[in-house]
N, C-alpha and C positions, 0 to 999 in steps of 0.2 A: 480620457474618461467617457467620451460619448460612445467609444467602441465597446466598453465594458458594462457601464450602468444600465442602458435600456434593455439589453437582453437578460441581464442578470434580474432586473425587475419583472420581466415577463416570466421568467422560470419561477421566480419567488412567488409571484402572484398565482400562477397556476398551482404550485405545490401547496400553498395555504388553502386554496379553495377545494382542491382534492382532499387535503387533510382534514378540513372541516367536514366534508361529506362523508368521509370513511371513518374517521377517528372521533368526531364530535359527538355529543349526546350520551356520553357514559363510558364505562370501562369495557373495551372489547373482551370477549370471552370465547370467540370462536376457537375451536380446534385446541392447540397447544397453549394459548394465551394463559389460562388459568395456572398451568404449571410454571410458566415463567413468572407470574405474579408470586407463586409460592416461593420460588427461589430468591425473589426480592425481600419477602417477608423473612426468610432465612438470614439474608445478609444483615438486615436491619436488626433483627431479634438477637442473633448469635454473634454478630461481628463479621469483620471481613476475612479473618483467618480461614483459607480454604479447607483446612482439615478439620474444622469443627463438625461434629456429628450431629445431625438433625434426626430426632426419634420419629418424625411424623410420617415419613414414607418407607415402605419396604423393611420394616423391623429396624430402621436406623441406618443412616447413610451419610457419608460426608459429601453431601450434594454439591457443593462447590469445589471440591477437590478433583471429582471425576467428570465434571461438566464444566466448559469453559465459564469462568466466573465474571468476565468483563462486564457483561450486560446487567447482572445483579449489582455489581460494584458501582456501576454508573448510576443506577436507580437508587442505591443507597447514599451515593454522593449527593444526588439531587435532593433527597430527603433530609439529609444532614445539613446541606447549605441552607436549606430554608428554615433550619432550627425546628423542624417538625411541623412547620406550617402546611406543607405539603405531605399528606399523609402517603402511606404506600400506594394505594391505588392512583392517587394523583401523580406521584413520582413515576409510576409505570407508564401513565399516560405521556408523560413528558418524554420518557425513553423511546416511546413508539413515534412520537413526532420526530425525534432526532433519527431514528431508524428509517423513517419514511424519507426524510429529506437529504440525509447525508450523502448517499451515492450521487444525486443530481448535483449538489453544491460543490462537493469536492471535485468531481469530474469537470465542472464548470472552470473551477479555479485552475485545475491542472492544464485542461486544453487552451484556456485563455493564455496562460504563460507560455505554452509551446507554440501556439498558432499565432499569437499575437493580436487576436481579435475575438471579442466576446461574442459576436455574431456567428463566427465560423466555429466557435466552441458550443453554441447553444444546441445544434442537433445531437451532438455526442452526449451532452449533458442531458438532455431531454429523453434520450433513449436509455442512458443509465438509470435515470430516476423512475421510469415507467417499465422497465423491463420485467417480463415474467418468463415466458418461453421454456417452462419447466425448471427454471433455476431455483435452487433452494434459497437463494439470496434475493430473488425477485419480489414483485409486489405481491403476487399471489400466495407464495409459500412463505417468503421472509417477512411478509407484513400481516397479510390477512390470515394465514394458517398460525402465525405466531413463532416462526423460526428467526426470531429478531436477532440471536447472537450471530447468525450467519450473514444477515443483512448488514448488521453494524460493522462486522470485520472486513466485509467486501467493500463497504462505503468508505473504509480507511485507506484502501490500496491506492487510489489516486493522490492521496495525501503523502504516502510513502514516495510516489513518483515525483511529486512536487518538491519534496525536500531533496531530491536527488538531481533535479534539472540543471541547476547551476554547476554542479559538480561534474556532470556529463558534459556540459557545454565547454568547460575550460578547465585546466588544471587548477585545482584548490586542495585546501586541507580537507581532511575526512568529513563527511556529511553526518556530524554527530546527531542531528536532530532526527535522522532516519532511525537511529537506534530505539528511541522510546516509541516511535510509530510502529516499528516492526514488533516490539514487545507487546503493544497494544492490540495489534492484529492477533497475535498468538493467544492472548488472554480473552480476546472476544471470540475467536474461532480458529483453531490451528489449521483448519482446512485451507485457510487463505494464506497461511505462513509460506507455502512453496512459491506463491506467486510474489509475495513481498521479498522473499530472498532472491527470486529470479530477477526482479527489477534491479536489485543491488548488484547481483553478480553480472548482468549484462551490462549495467552501467559502467562497471570496472572494465569490462572487455571492449565496449564500443565508445567509451568516452574519449575526450581529448587528453593528451599527455601520456607520460610513460606508464605503459600497462602494468609493469611490475609493481610500481608504486601504488597504483590504483588497486590493483588486487589485494596488496597488504592493508590499504585503507578499508576496502570492503570487508575483509576478513575481520578487522577491529570493529566496525560498526555492526556486523553480524553477531560478533561475540558479545557486543554491548547489548543488543537486542535480547539475545538469549540469556544473559545474566539478569537483566531487567525483569524478565519473566520466570526466573528460576524459582521464585517463592511458590509458584503453582506447577511449573513444568517439571521441575526435578522430582518432587514427590510423586506426581502423576506417572512419570516414566519408571520410577522404582517399583511402584505399586500397581503396574498396569493391569495385573491379573484381577484387580478389584473392579475393573470397568470393562464390561463386555462390549465388543465392537458393534455398534449400530449400523449394520450393512443391510438394511431393508430396501434401499433403492436399487434400480436396475443399472448396474455398472458395467454390463457386458458391452462389448464393442457394438454389437446390434442395437442394444438399448439406447446407447449414446448417440448413435445415428438416428434412430427414430426421434430422439429428442431434439437434435440440432438440424438434421439434414432437411426434413420437409418444410422448414420455415423460410418463406421468401426473404423476410428481412435478414436473417442470418446469412443467407446465400448473398444478397446484395452487399452486407457489410464485408463479407470475405472478399467478393469481387472488387469492392472499392479499394480495399487494402492492397490487393495484388495489383491493381492498376496504379496506385500510388507508388508501391515499391518499384514497378518496371520504369515508371517516369523517373523516379529518383536515380535508378541504375543508368538510365540512358544519358541523364545529366552529369553523372559523374559518381563518386563515392558517396556523396549524400553528406548532410550536416550529422554530427554525432548523435543528436537527439533523435533524428529521423531514423537513423540505423538502429539505435537503442529500442525504439518502440516497434519497428518493424521485426525486430528479433523476438520481441516479447510474445507475440502470437504463435510463432512455431516452437518457442521454448515450452510454452503452456500446452501446445498440442502434444508434443512429445511426453511431457509430464503425464498427462491424461492417458495417453496411449500405454506408456509404461506401466502406469497403475493398473490398467484394465487387462493388459496382456501379460504382464509378468507378476506384478505384486499380488493381484487377486488370486490367480491360480496357486500361488505360494502360500495362500491364507493370510496375507499381510492386508487386512481389511480396516486399518484404523483410519485411514484417509481414503474413502472410497472415491473412485473416479467420477461418479456423478456429482460429487461435492467439488472436486477439482475442476470440474467443467465450468463452474461459476466463473472462475478467474479466466478461463478461456474465452468466455463471452465478452468479459470486460476488455481482455486484450484486443479482441475483434473490434469493439467500439472505438477504443482508442487508436488503433491502426487505421481503421477505416476514416477516422477524422482527419488524418494526415492527407487525405484527398481533397478536402474542402478548399484549402487555400490554392491547390492546383487548379481546380475548376474556377475559382474566382479570378485567378491570374490569367487564364486562357480565355475568359469571357469578360472583356472589359465592361460590356453592358450589364453584367449581373453585379460584379463587385461583391464585397464581403457580406453586405446586408441581404441582398437578394439571393446569393448563394446559400446563406445561412438559412433563410425562410424556405427556399426551394428544397433543401435537403431535409428540413423539419417536416415540410409537407409530405415528401416522399417516405419518411419514416412512418408518419401517421397512416398513409395508405397502404403500408406494407404491415401494419400492426396486427393483423388477424393471425389466427393460428388455432391449433386444436391439440390436446383437450384444454390447454391454456393459451390465451393469446399471447402473441410475441410481445406486445406492449399492452399494459392494463392502462387504458386512457381515462376511465373513470369508474368509480366504485359502484356495483351493482347493487340496487337497493335490496335489502333483506339478507345480503351476504356478509354483513358486518355485525352480528348480533352483539348486544351489550349485556352487562351483568344483570341489571334489574329485570329485563324482560325475560332472560333466561331463566333466572331463580324463580321468577313468578310463574312462567309458563311451564316449568319442569316440576314445580313444588318442591325444589331443593330446600327451601327455607323449612318446610314442614319436616322433611327428612332429617335435616340437621337438629332440629328441635327433639325429634324422637331420639336421635342417637345421643343426644347430651344427657339423656335420662337412661340409657342402656347401662347394663352391668359393666364394670370396669373391664378394659381389654381393647383390643384393636378391632377395627372395622374392616371386613372383606367385602370388597365390590366385585361381583361376579362379571362384571363388564368395566371396561376401561373409560368408557364415554357415555354421554347422555345424548341420544338421538334428538335432533332438532327438527325432523320431519318424519313422515310416515313411511318412507321407502324402507326396503329390507336389505338393500345392499351394503356391505361393510364400509363402503366409501361414502355413504350419505353424509350430509351436513351433521355435525356433532361438535360436542364441547366436553373437554375433560374437566368440567367444573367441579366434579367430585373430588379432584386433587386438592381442593381448597378446604376440605374437611377438617383437616387438623387446625386450620386457622379458625373456622367458624365453631368447632366443638371441642377442641383441645385433644382430640384422640387421634392416635396414629391409624394409618390405613394401609391396606395391602390392595394393590390393584387400583382402579379408579383414576389412573394417570396415563399419560402418553407412554409410548415405547421407551423403556428405561434401561440404563446400562448395568444396574446393580446385579450381583449374583443371585440374590433372592428373587428378583424380577425374572431372571433367566430360569429359575426353578419354577416358578408359577407359569411361565410361558411354555417351557419344554420338558419340565420334569427333572432337569439337571442344573446345578448351580455352577458347573464347571465353565471356565472362561472361553465359552464358544461364541461366535458371532450370532447376533440376533438378526436373522435374515427375513422375518416375517413381521409385519407390523402387528402391534397388539390388537388394533381394531379388527383384524382379520380372524382372531381367536375369539372374540367377544361372543358369548353364547354358544361357544362350540367346544372349548377345552378348558381344562384347568389342571395344572400340574402336568402338562403335556398330554393329558388323557381326555378322551371325550366325556363330556359332563355325565352322560347316561351310565358310563362304566364305573364311576366311583361309587363305593359302597359307603354305608353310614359309618361303618367302623373305621375304614380307611380315613374318611374325612374327619372324623372325630380326633384321630391321632394327629392329623395336620393342624386342625384347629388348636388343639391343646399345645403343640409345639410352637406355634406362633402366637399364642395368646389371643386367639380370635374370639370375641365374645358377641359379634353382631355380623351378620351376613346381609348384603343388600342385593336383591335381584330385581328384574324389571318385569313387566307384563309379558314380554316375549319369551320369558324362560319358564313361566308357569307350566306345571305338568311335566317338566323335564328335569326335575332336581330330587330324585329319590334319595340321595344321600342326605338331604334336609328334610324332605317331607315326612320320612319314616325314621328320622333320627331322634332317639329319646333324649339326647343331650341338649336338644333345642326345643324352645316352645313352639307351638303352631305359628304361623307367620301372621304378622299384622300388616294390613294394607295402609300405606302412606302415600296417596296420590297414585302415581304409576308404579310405585316400588312396593316390594314385599320385603318385610324386615324380619329376619330370623334372630332371635336372641337366645343366648345359653341360659341354662337353669341356674348355673354357678358362675360367679365372676372369675375372671382370668387375672391373676395377680402378676404384675409386671414390676421391674425395679422402680423404685420411687425417686424423684428428682432429689438431689442432695447438694446442690450448688452449680455453678457454671461447668458444664461438660462433666458432671459427676452425678452418679446415681447410687442407690443403696439397696440391698436385698439381704435377707436373713434366711438362710436354709434352714430346714427342719433339723431337729437335733440327730435324726438317724441318717440323714443325707450325708454321704462322703463319696469320695472319689470325683470322677468327671460329672459334672452336673450342668444342665441347660440354664441358660440365664434368662432368655427371652429377647435378646438383641441380636442383630446380625454380626457376623465376624468382621473385625477390622485389625489390622496389625498394630493400630495405636492403642487398643484396649490396655488397660492396666487394672489388676484386681488386687486389692489389699485388705487383709484381715489382721486386725490387731497388730498393725505395723509390719506384717510379713506380706511380701508380695507372693501372690499365687500364680501357678502356671496357667496359661490360656491356650486354647486351640480352636481350630475351625472343625466343625462336624461335617458329616457328609452332605448336609442340606445347606451349608453356608452360614449356619448359625454359630453363636459363640458358646463355648463351654469352658468351665472353670473347674480346676482340680482343688478340692478342699477337703480337710480332714473333718471328721464328724463333729458336730456341735452346732449351736444356734447363734453363734457370734456373727455381728454384722459385718458384711462385705461391702467395701466401696469401690465401685467401678468408676473409672475416669478415662475419657478420651482425650489424650494430650499428645502434642508433637514429639516426634522421635528425632533420631539423628539426621534422618534425611530432611524432614521439614526444617530442622534449624540450619542445616547446611544451605538449603534453597533460600532461607530468609537472609542469611549472611551474604550469599552470592548477589542477591538482588540489593541489599544495602550497600555492598562494595561497588556494584555497577552503578547505582545512583550517585555515589560519591564521586566516582571517576567521571561520570557525565557532568556534574556540578563543576568539578575542577576544571574539566576541559572547556566548558562554556564560559567560565569565568576568566581563564586564561586567554580565551580567544577575544572575548570582550575587552579585556585589559589591553590586549595587543592592538585592537582597533583604535582604542581611545588614544593610546601612545602614538600611533601612526598619524592620527589626525591632529594631535597636539604638535608633533614635529613639523607636519605640513604647515600648520598655522604659523609657526615660529619662522619658517623658512621664508 
């Protein structure tokens, strides 16, 4: 206990102090956080079913079907477990605390099990906790920017390893607990699924015992993990064209080298692992656990290289190499930690305690880097803005109040984000707090959010709703383009057609856009702009009528008596839409802009639109339920066998 508890307390105390400084004082809304909060509202208000369509963003989108739902589910579970005592903002803050602490605590638990000493595990756990280094799962991007799904999935990888350690060390029955952990990684962020599966496959190859039997066990565990995640994964794969790949990062080989290469800490981690591997080879074949973890780093390096050199040129951009590089960094942390016990053994004067402290000090000294530090050791004042100060400082409260009184219809934000300082660069500090407009006003929005995978978002970004990768961040387009066109090139007639098509009754611009919006300033369909704080608000002279809510995932509309044939509905297309008129199902289709159209005979009868699960969604649910039953049966039988064995020993 003395080898484990003191270093664990040190790690925990540091994590709590950092967390209070960074996350205390209110709800963080820097960069992507508001959008993550919105997804939590989605899960709480509409339920956990991933195929539920949310009308708030991009003319309607099944937000949790085409983006990993795990983080929103976690927040909804916290909200539900508190019986509503914790509201959505407080539940989200709890999720942030988990996302912050998870990588450090799970890495500490895993390395303590592998190395047999909490002090030797401490440096690796501290590096995993504070790592940034351009990683999407690091402190800067995974926590401060709001990419919490990536950080949560990354933080579970050491737990996957922990569930496999005993199986790797000695011949045992299949490690069933790895199955739900792999499923959790997939549901949190599938970019980390290759690393989770690599740990399982490498465990089968390098573990003790009969390899054929181990490979069979690994296959069964992998199938279990995929089955448990099928409720989300299967519909996603079947309807993958409904989600545009977000490939805005630099996943080129040169870009990856720029991210990883110049950082002294990464170089030292790599050299430490190489040294530990050479020492292991000189001493013999090495323990199964050592061979397993040493193989993890080259396996992830090969995975990243294949993605960058083969998959990307072929246009396969669903798991970009810059995302997979996060797992390579974790593999380096784990592999380098294997050098710690070797240093302690060869330096009797050091011992585990001094070795752990010395390695920790070396990591701190090597923590610098650019443009992000290798390790974020302490939150910088002013870089973790909270909801109240941002709303007050940007006058979003006044804008929301004005939008609540606007004519019926959707709100178009000409920019995706609200600037938090006076610089002009697109990468300046900002918040996508306008993404919370549906929560604050009950109105759907277009734009006003972070880079999004919906086809309608692709149309607004590039002018096409086709399933092409989104290779440029939306912030880079702010104040420059709309529908893939320069703002100055749009005519009032063109914009009016778009506005009518998407049910836009209000347009929000900022001070930076004034004098550059001829399609609005000379548009007779819109009233002269009103000034609300730093915003200009353009309202239509007539309301935009959209389908009315008619129940859970149901809406109603009544066409004009003379309307017949294919008519626009005002919602984005989804393969799960059903349209019924007088008990007869009507054909639906996707138009060239990605919007929904219904074929209807002439007449003014009411049409009921519903967004309900199809065959694929039901099949995914059945697969997940079957996998959960198999897991429960396996665990019960295993526990029963242990009890029987213990009883027999006692009788003997």
